[in-house]
C-alpha positions, 0 to 999 in steps of 0.5 A: 113498194108495190105497183098495182096496174089495172089494164083498160082503155082510157076513152070513156066509151070503153068504161063499162066494157069487158076489156076494162075490168082491170080499171074497174078493180083498181077503181074499186080498190082505190075507193075502198082505201079512200084514194083518188086517181089524179096524177098523170105520171109515166103515161098513167093515172096514179093513186098513191097508198101506204106502200103501194101505187095504183096505176091505170095506163093511158096508152090504150090496152095494146100498148100497156107495156109502155106505161108499165115499163116507165112506172117500173123504172121510175119507182125502181121496182123489181118485177116481183112487186108489179101486179097486173090486173086484167080481163081474161077470156080464157077464164070463164065468168066466175073465176079469178086467178092469181099467178106469179109467172106465166105466158101472156096467153091471148091477151094483147095488153099483157103480151105487150107488158111481157115483151117490154117489161118481162113476166110479172105477177098477174091477177086475171078476172074471168070474162069468158067468151061469147062464141057468137061474137068476134073476139074484139067486138066481145071484149069491147062490148058493154058488160051485160046485166047478168054478168055485172053481179058475177063480175062484182063478186070477182072484183071483191075477190080480186080486192082481197088478193090485192090486199094480200099481195101488198102485204106479201101474203100471196105465197102461191098461185091460186084460182078462186071460183065464185059460187053461182049467183041467181039473178 
């Protein structure tokens, strides 16, 4: 059994923000597999597939570790079977990175998971930075039109990686760069 956790904030006002790309990826994965989120278990909305569970913590980003801890414990999973999907300001838009191990970096949600659960595999979606904005304002800002096409391509790459993770086909860390998109 694998647990795929998309990070984000549950309040509807955050739906189309950079900080919710983890939710967006697992939503697209669920749609591709014909699954719907509905059950609220372990402080998360979950959808169950064949050999995997998708989860969207409802604890808000900075307390994501509370939900992941409960999910890991409830489903009795080793850390190696828990994949965290999240946004990453330290990766430019157009890059997707899968890693088995590593630090939480600047991401408070991942930091909370590492502190409460331990180090798990992670799938980072590059959102870049806007140096003209305060960091919190940027990650909570609505995704601009030009970025949506790039992010959609990142989501497609992420979905392929999730499929491979579920099938135990991910054997090494990987960084994928999306070709430039003309808008």
